[in-house]
N, CA, C and O of each residue as an XYZ file, in Angstrom:
584
protein
N      17.990     -7.270    -11.233
C      16.592     -7.426    -10.583
C      16.979     -9.002    -10.320
O      16.484     -9.532     -9.326
N      17.682     -9.628    -11.011
C      17.843    -11.146    -10.143
C      19.090    -11.062     -9.188
O      19.333    -12.163     -8.695
N      19.794    -10.244     -8.859
C      20.169    -10.032     -7.834
C      19.772     -9.985     -7.091
O      19.916    -10.916     -6.298
N      18.810     -8.660     -6.692
C      17.705     -8.371     -5.522
C      17.005     -9.628     -5.073
O      16.846     -9.971     -3.901
N      16.600    -10.280     -6.164
C      15.388    -11.314     -5.446
C      16.755    -12.667     -5.138
O      16.556    -13.305     -4.105
N      17.342    -12.856     -5.513
C      18.682    -13.924     -5.170
C      18.939    -13.433     -3.303
O      18.916    -14.208     -2.347
N      19.125    -12.225     -3.281
C      19.546    -11.608     -1.874
C      18.429    -11.649     -1.194
O      18.580    -12.000     -0.024
N      16.845    -11.298     -1.679
C      15.865    -11.328     -0.573
C      15.207    -12.616     -0.272
O      14.380    -12.776      0.627
N      15.839    -13.969     -1.486
C      15.321    -15.135     -0.952
C      16.534    -16.050     -0.073
O      16.462    -17.215      0.319
N      17.500    -15.196      0.051
C      18.902    -15.924      0.738
C      18.489    -16.313      2.005
O      19.177    -16.999      2.761
N      17.023    -15.753      2.334
C      17.168    -16.343      4.036
C      15.715    -15.314      4.771
O      15.244    -14.226      4.438
N      15.399    -16.194      5.765
C      14.676    -14.747      6.217
C      14.445    -13.236      6.790
O      13.507    -12.443      6.874
N      16.440    -13.307      7.289
C      16.717    -11.618      7.425
C      17.007    -11.199      6.290
O      17.209     -9.986      6.357
N      17.128    -11.580      5.303
C      17.800    -10.616      4.386
C      16.091    -10.326      4.046
O      15.741     -9.158      4.214
N      15.269    -11.079      3.692
C      13.797    -10.764      3.483
C      13.600     -9.497      4.253
O      13.883     -8.367      3.853
N      13.043     -9.848      5.492
C      12.794     -8.931      6.322
C      13.333     -7.543      6.613
O      12.730     -6.499      6.863
N      14.958     -7.878      6.491
C      15.540     -6.346      6.284
C      14.970     -5.338      5.542
O      14.673     -4.206      5.922
N      14.800     -5.989      4.116
C      14.590     -5.058      3.096
C      13.214     -5.119      2.920
O      12.986     -4.160      2.182
N      12.152     -5.680      3.159
C      11.121     -5.409      3.619
C      10.661     -4.195      4.760
O       9.774     -3.370      4.539
N      11.441     -4.277      5.982
C      11.434     -3.177      6.684
C      12.035     -1.726      6.106
O      11.517     -0.624      6.282
N      13.236     -2.010      5.386
C      13.264     -0.809      5.070
C      12.776      0.084      4.099
O      12.869      1.306      3.978
N      12.121     -0.981      3.295
C      11.509     -0.554      1.999
C       9.981      0.229      2.428
O       9.530      1.149      1.745
N       9.409     -0.207      3.447
C       8.465      0.019      4.236
C       8.225      1.649      4.888
O       7.282      2.437      4.939
N       9.735      1.631      5.362
C      10.264      2.512      6.318
C      10.620      3.742      5.362
O      10.527      4.806      5.975
N      10.954      3.868      4.192
C      10.819      4.962      2.940
C       9.576      5.376      2.333
O       8.647      4.710      1.878
N       9.774      6.706      2.430
C       8.150      7.127      1.890
C       8.219      6.646      0.080
O       9.233      6.452     -0.590
N       7.083      6.574     -0.262
C       6.986      5.898     -1.793
C       7.399      4.862     -1.937
O       7.069      4.463     -3.054
N       8.195      3.871     -1.202
C       8.944      2.947     -1.058
C       7.776      1.362     -0.535
O       8.192      0.204     -0.490
N       6.696      1.693     -0.293
C       6.264      0.902      0.513
C       5.366     -0.419     -0.388
O       4.700     -1.341      0.083
N       5.585     -0.162     -1.467
C       5.296     -0.953     -2.845
C       6.433     -2.194     -2.492
O       6.218     -3.330     -2.070
N       7.454     -1.661     -2.761
C       8.518     -2.579     -2.416
C       8.794     -3.613     -1.233
O       9.158     -4.789     -1.271
N       8.519     -2.833     -0.256
C       7.960     -3.984      1.205
C       6.865     -5.104      0.742
O       6.953     -6.313      0.958
N       5.625     -4.303     -0.068
C       4.490     -5.365     -0.414
C       5.140     -6.446     -1.096
O       4.879     -7.547     -0.611
N       6.160     -6.445     -2.400
C       5.945     -7.268     -2.915
C       7.010     -7.922     -2.130
O       6.598     -9.080     -2.067
N       8.210     -7.874     -1.450
C       9.153     -8.857     -0.637
C       8.080     -9.465      0.123
O       8.270    -10.672      0.274
N       6.921     -8.990      0.699
C       5.706     -9.961      1.667
C       5.496    -10.818      0.536
O       5.978    -11.949      0.600
N       4.689    -10.383     -0.764
C       4.146    -11.409     -1.968
C       5.535    -12.003     -1.946
O       5.305    -13.029     -1.305
N       6.512    -12.026     -2.156
C       6.929    -13.025     -3.026
C       7.541    -14.043     -1.912
O       7.907    -15.148     -2.314
N       7.668    -13.726     -0.551
C       7.622    -14.434      0.187
C       6.854    -15.490      0.406
O       7.242    -16.646      0.573
N       5.622    -15.045      0.406
C       4.461    -15.665      0.614
C       3.727    -16.413     -0.563
O       2.669    -17.009     -0.360
N       4.301    -16.361     -1.747
C       4.112    -17.043     -2.875
C       5.276    -18.023     -2.555
O       4.840    -19.100     -2.148
N       6.222    -17.979     -2.602
C       7.364    -18.949     -2.537
C       7.584    -19.980     -1.454
O       7.900    -21.169     -1.434
N       7.274    -18.999     -0.510
C       7.245    -20.367      0.708
C       6.382    -20.280      1.591
O       6.639    -20.566      2.761
N       5.155    -19.852      1.176
C       3.828    -20.519      2.230
C       3.822    -19.311      3.423
O       4.764    -18.641      3.846
N       2.388    -19.302      3.795
C       1.888    -18.060      4.679
C       2.385    -17.871      5.897
O       2.236    -16.786      6.460
N       3.023    -18.864      6.451
C       3.913    -18.776      7.768
C       5.277    -17.942      7.516
O       5.538    -17.049      8.322
N       6.195    -18.198      6.396
C       7.015    -17.255      6.062
C       6.720    -16.146      5.897
O       7.547    -15.313      6.268
N       5.136    -15.544      5.134
C       5.362    -14.404      4.417
C       4.790    -13.672      5.501
O       4.806    -12.448      5.376
N       4.192    -14.246      6.736
C       3.910    -13.827      8.028
C       4.353    -13.219      9.069
O       3.923    -12.377      9.858
N       5.447    -13.905      8.892
C       6.916    -13.224      9.424
C       7.117    -12.040      9.041
O       6.667    -10.992      9.504
N       8.058    -12.284      7.866
C       8.352    -11.119      7.041
C       6.993     -9.660      7.014
O       7.193     -8.467      7.242
N       5.865    -10.256      6.703
C       4.723     -9.190      7.035
C       4.788     -8.392      8.371
O       4.977     -7.178      8.457
N       4.562     -9.449      9.618
C       4.559     -8.320     10.729
C       5.638     -7.958     11.124
O       5.705     -7.323     12.176
N       6.864     -8.286     10.331
C       8.122     -7.054     10.490
C       8.052     -5.417      9.873
O       8.323     -4.305     10.324
N       7.445     -6.054      8.378
C       7.479     -5.059      7.521
C       5.912     -3.825      8.334
O       5.755     -2.616      8.167
N       5.108     -4.754      9.107
C       4.448     -3.215      9.389
C       4.595     -2.403     10.471
O       3.913     -1.393     10.646
N       5.495     -2.810     11.247
C       6.046     -2.090     12.196
C       6.392     -0.909     11.455
O       5.289     -0.362     11.428
N       7.271     -0.042     10.754
C       7.533      1.019     10.163
C       6.033      1.606      9.108
O       5.870      2.704      8.576
N       5.155      0.424      9.105
C       3.917      0.588      8.113
C       2.914      1.652      9.651
O       2.253      2.689      9.714
N       3.165      1.069     10.173
C       2.118      1.639     11.408
C       2.570      2.700     11.914
O       1.871      3.704     12.053
N       4.093      2.609     12.341
C       4.635      3.755     12.690
C       4.525      5.025     11.285
O       4.620      6.225     11.545
N       4.376      4.661     10.252
C       3.824      6.209      9.293
C       2.480      6.142      9.591
O       2.020      7.274      9.442
N       1.702      5.434      9.910
C       0.038      5.630     10.019
C      -0.064      6.397     11.597
O      -0.889      7.307     11.673
N       0.433      6.191     12.370
C       0.579      6.967     13.677
C       0.955      8.344     13.767
O       0.380      9.160     14.488
N       2.175      8.651     12.839
C       2.733      9.537     13.427
C       2.030     10.430     12.221
O       1.235     11.341     12.450
N       2.438     10.034     10.952
C       1.848     10.984      9.428
C       0.610     10.821      9.525
O       0.112     11.846      9.061
N      -0.598      9.780     10.025
C      -1.630      9.935      9.156
C      -1.906      9.093      7.873
O      -2.961      9.123      7.240
N      -0.963      8.443      7.618
C      -0.599      7.753      6.535
C      -0.813      6.106      6.531
O       0.176      5.393      6.700
N      -2.097      5.528      6.337
C      -2.482      4.160      6.292
C      -1.652      3.600      5.155
O      -1.105      2.503      5.260
N      -1.547      4.421      3.964
C      -1.096      3.463      2.247
C      -0.217      2.684      2.629
O      -0.495      1.565      2.197
N       1.112      2.670      3.473
C       2.136      1.221      3.443
C       1.126      0.588      4.578
O       1.081     -0.295      3.721
N       0.408      0.228      5.479
C      -0.420     -0.815      5.889
C      -1.177     -1.647      4.996
O      -1.290     -2.872      4.996
N      -1.814     -0.540      4.025
C      -2.813     -1.233      3.256
C      -2.133     -1.825      2.216
O      -2.336     -3.032      2.078
N      -1.314     -1.244      1.384
C      -0.384     -2.366      0.464
C       0.392     -3.094      1.439
O       1.212     -3.724      0.772
N       0.570     -3.343      2.663
C       1.461     -4.602      2.670
C      -0.221     -5.698      3.001
O      -0.373     -6.852      2.601
N      -1.101     -4.997      3.693
C      -2.350     -6.074      3.782
C      -2.642     -6.607      2.451
O      -2.456     -7.823      2.410
N      -2.938     -6.221      1.629
C      -3.274     -6.299      0.331
C      -2.155     -7.115     -0.026
O      -2.456     -8.229     -0.456
N      -1.068     -6.866      0.038
C      -0.260     -7.565     -0.716
C      -0.153     -9.117     -0.245
O       0.077    -10.085     -0.970
N      -0.441     -9.100      1.546
C      -0.525    -10.467      1.735
C      -1.394    -11.286      1.250
O      -1.164    -12.395      0.766
N      -2.522    -10.696      1.384
C      -3.949    -11.546      1.245
C      -3.714    -12.145     -0.053
O      -3.399    -13.329     -0.178
N      -3.926    -11.014     -1.413
C      -3.976    -11.410     -2.475
C      -2.361    -12.565     -3.134
O      -2.257    -13.360     -4.068
N      -1.541    -12.158     -2.239
C      -0.547    -13.515     -2.329
C      -0.971    -14.627     -2.154
O      -0.639    -15.428     -3.029
N      -1.642    -15.041     -1.282
C      -2.144    -16.013     -0.445
C      -3.304    -16.622     -1.260
O      -3.406    -17.824     -1.504
N      -4.081    -15.759     -1.616
C      -4.988    -16.120     -2.410
C      -4.309    -16.659     -3.723
O      -4.472    -17.863     -3.923
N      -3.560    -15.946     -4.665
C      -3.231    -16.769     -5.941
C      -2.888    -18.063     -5.609
O      -3.352    -19.064     -6.155
N      -1.547    -18.039     -4.132
C      -1.107    -19.173     -3.760
C      -1.943    -20.212     -3.672
O      -1.491    -21.306     -4.011
N      -3.007    -20.147     -3.317
C      -4.042    -21.416     -2.904
C      -5.220    -21.618     -4.196
O      -5.631    -22.757     -4.416
N      -5.735    -20.433     -5.038
C      -6.400    -20.527     -6.019
C      -5.602    -20.607     -7.456
O      -6.204    -20.919     -8.484
N      -4.812    -20.434     -7.448
C      -3.437    -20.933     -8.554
C      -4.700    -19.647     -9.686
O      -5.056    -19.992    -10.813
N      -4.978    -18.809     -9.303
C      -6.068    -18.249    -10.618
C      -5.847    -16.600    -10.343
O      -6.070    -16.174     -9.210
N      -5.513    -15.911    -11.142
C      -5.717    -14.480    -11.619
C      -6.947    -14.159    -11.339
O      -7.119    -13.188    -10.603
N      -7.944    -14.791    -11.784
C      -9.244    -14.129    -11.857
C      -9.842    -13.939    -10.734
O     -10.724    -13.082    -10.695
N      -9.475    -14.767     -9.436
C     -10.112    -14.612     -8.474
C      -9.127    -13.824     -7.803
O      -9.638    -13.213     -6.865
N      -7.794    -13.593     -7.947
C      -6.854    -12.475     -7.356
C      -7.166    -11.409     -7.623
O      -7.014    -10.485     -6.824
N      -7.798    -11.216     -9.076
C      -7.730    -10.216     -9.773
C      -8.997     -9.722     -9.201
O      -9.025     -8.587     -8.725
N      -9.832    -10.318     -9.203
C     -11.539    -10.035     -8.610
C     -11.562     -9.403     -7.068
O     -12.152     -8.363     -6.774
N     -10.706    -10.344     -6.020
C     -10.426    -10.040     -4.871
C     -10.395     -8.513     -4.569
O     -11.213     -7.749     -4.056
N      -8.800     -8.312     -5.220
C      -8.099     -7.094     -5.184
C      -9.044     -5.572     -5.580
O      -8.792     -4.422     -5.220
N     -10.214     -6.091     -6.464
C     -11.069     -5.374     -7.091
C     -11.823     -4.895     -6.169
O     -11.996     -3.677     -6.168
N     -12.490     -5.743     -5.112
C     -13.729     -5.624     -4.292
C     -13.089     -5.029     -3.280
O     -13.670     -4.100     -2.718
N     -11.597     -5.478     -2.773
C     -10.967     -4.558     -1.469
C     -10.654     -2.965     -1.891
O     -10.780     -1.994     -1.145
N     -10.251     -2.960     -3.164
C     -10.162     -1.283     -3.772
C     -11.928     -0.726     -3.526
O     -12.204      0.321     -2.938
N     -12.803     -1.526     -4.020
C     -14.266     -0.578     -3.743
C     -14.425     -0.217     -2.700
O     -14.780      0.930     -2.433
N     -14.141     -1.342     -1.653
C     -14.440     -1.190     -0.449
C     -13.752     -0.194     -0.006
O     -14.410      0.771      0.382
N     -12.012     -0.099      0.089
C     -11.409      1.032      0.640
C     -11.830      2.177      0.154
O     -11.988      2.835      1.183
N     -12.225      3.109     -1.058
C     -12.112      3.367     -1.617
C     -13.732      4.086     -1.025
O     -14.021      5.280     -0.953
N     -14.456      3.066     -0.717
C     -15.918      3.692     -0.066
C     -15.783      4.335      1.554
O     -16.462      5.214      2.083
N     -14.778      3.634      2.040
C     -14.743      3.600      3.577
C     -13.554      4.654      3.399
O     -12.889      4.403      4.404
N     -13.118      5.320      2.966
C     -11.683      6.202      3.126
C     -12.577      7.630      3.535
O     -12.705      8.191      4.623
N     -12.991      7.874      2.521
C     -13.907      9.350      3.377
C     -14.615      9.345      4.419
O     -14.530     10.304      5.187
N     -15.441      8.321      4.686
C     -16.308      7.975      6.374
C     -14.868      7.526      7.276
O     -14.888      7.990      8.416
N     -13.926      6.896      7.020
C     -13.165      6.755      8.448
C     -11.686      7.848      8.418
O     -10.931      8.168      9.336
N     -11.686      8.059      7.594
C     -10.604      9.579      7.839
C     -10.715     10.333      6.494
O     -10.326     10.165      5.339
N     -11.772     11.678      7.523
C     -12.236     12.392      6.730
C     -11.458     13.890      6.617
O     -11.787     14.837      5.903
N     -10.321     13.794      7.552
C      -9.540     14.521      7.723
C      -8.166     14.041      6.923
O      -7.219     14.815      7.059
N      -7.970     13.043      6.230
C      -6.863     12.789      5.589
C      -7.703     12.933      4.048
O      -7.226     13.838      3.363
N      -8.350     12.520      3.688
C      -9.011     13.292      2.551
C      -8.982     15.225      2.199
O      -8.457     15.915      1.325
N      -9.898     15.528      3.479
C      -9.388     17.149      3.401
C      -8.176     17.190      3.094
O      -8.065     18.106      2.279
N      -7.102     16.676      3.298
C      -6.186     17.295      3.472
C      -5.222     16.854      2.178
O      -4.171     17.375      1.804
N      -6.001     15.630      1.589
C      -5.214     15.502      0.331
C      -6.050     16.471     -0.802
O      -5.437     16.758     -1.831
N      -7.055     16.837     -0.674
C      -7.856     17.752     -1.248
C      -7.326     19.295     -1.887
O      -7.210     19.764     -3.019
N      -7.076     19.792     -0.466
C      -6.300     20.532     -0.018
C      -5.055     21.043     -0.938
O      -4.895     22.091     -1.564
N      -4.093     19.689     -0.745
C      -3.070     19.742     -1.339
C      -3.336     19.984     -2.931
O      -2.910     20.957     -3.554
N      -4.068     18.991     -3.441
C      -4.433     19.216     -4.808
C      -5.081     20.585     -5.060
O      -5.033     21.008     -6.215
N      -5.488     21.089     -4.420
C      -5.726     22.715     -5.025
C      -4.553     23.109     -4.888
O      -4.164     23.441     -6.008
N      -3.652     23.282     -4.036
C      -2.340     23.996     -4.350
C      -1.572     23.598     -5.177
O      -0.676     24.317     -5.619
N      -1.770     22.332     -5.570
C      -0.996     21.576     -7.023
C      -1.608     22.483     -8.012
O      -0.899     23.263     -8.647
N      -2.686     22.434     -8.152
C      -3.366     22.743     -9.406
C      -3.286     24.478     -9.610
O      -3.158     25.202    -10.598
N      -3.416     24.697     -8.293
C      -3.475     26.197     -8.352
C      -2.126     26.834     -8.709
O      -2.127     27.818     -9.448
N      -0.726     26.228     -8.129
C       0.564     26.584     -8.853
C       0.466     26.087    -10.230
O       0.872     27.088    -10.819
N       0.228     25.301    -11.073
C       0.355     24.900    -12.153
C      -0.660     25.358    -13.129
O      -0.298     25.470    -14.300
N      -1.979     25.660    -12.782
C      -3.157     25.907    -13.641
C      -3.979     26.737    -12.942
O      -4.918     26.065    -12.517
N      -4.052     27.636    -12.690
C      -5.107     28.048    -11.487
C      -6.399     28.151    -12.147
O      -7.251     28.792    -11.534
N      -6.769     27.572    -13.449
C      -8.280     27.750    -14.342
C      -8.834     27.005    -13.616
O      -9.747     27.347    -12.865
N      -8.075     25.099    -13.779
C      -8.939     24.804    -12.627
C      -9.553     24.582    -12.161
O     -10.499     23.805    -12.288
N      -9.101     25.417    -11.202
C      -9.731     25.838     -9.484
C     -10.768     26.297     -9.891
O     -11.833     25.707     -9.709
N     -10.684     27.422    -10.515
C     -12.122     27.933    -10.969
C     -13.046     27.571    -11.607
O     -14.154     28.076    -11.430
N     -12.825     26.588    -12.526
C     -13.214     25.979    -13.056
C     -14.271     25.152    -12.221
O     -15.483     25.364    -12.205
N     -13.683     24.309    -11.627
C     -14.680     22.855    -10.858
C     -15.267     23.913     -9.560
O     -16.128     23.381     -8.860
N     -14.767     25.776     -9.068
C     -15.485     25.913     -8.000
C     -16.331     25.058     -7.272
O     -15.758     24.069     -6.814
N     -17.593     25.164     -7.025
C     -17.807     24.387     -5.176
C     -17.845     23.085     -5.450
O     -18.238     22.350     -4.544
N     -17.428     22.443     -6.827
C     -17.848     21.155     -6.604
C     -16.546     20.665     -6.019
O     -16.573     19.590     -5.419
N     -15.298     21.392     -6.133
C     -13.822     20.739     -5.682
C     -13.878     21.213     -4.311
O     -13.146     20.459     -3.670
N     -14.409     22.134     -3.503
C     -14.907     22.554     -2.234
C     -15.415     21.736     -1.757
O     -14.740     21.124     -0.929
N     -16.675     21.324     -1.963
C     -17.298     20.039     -1.581
C     -16.764     19.314     -0.445
O     -17.240     19.433      0.684
N     -15.824     18.593     -0.715
C     -15.246     17.759      0.222
C     -14.397     18.180      1.078
O     -13.907     17.401      1.895
């Protein structure tokens, strides 16, 4: 891990390339967010913003092409929380803001993206019916209400 961190911290080009590649790969956007947070914490919001903007390009591609805003939200939250931590030097405040963000986004997702939620429910139903079909029958109408 130390070699990876040294590589990312070597310069802005390395950080940008790693953040963009990680964000472009499915299920690896957390690594792009970690790079953004690392640069923001160590070098400030200006350097972090450069990496953030470049990493947002593949995240926005995922959002537009696949309808998955997860990578973009991870990058935004990583940027915001790392700047809060840098300014306040308080985990309490940082985690409180993260929890409030999660509550707000959890409340808004079904309203702003009903198709996305419906697709997740459908995929969950297929997964449960494949491994344990009794769960779907036990949930009955409650499962289909979404």
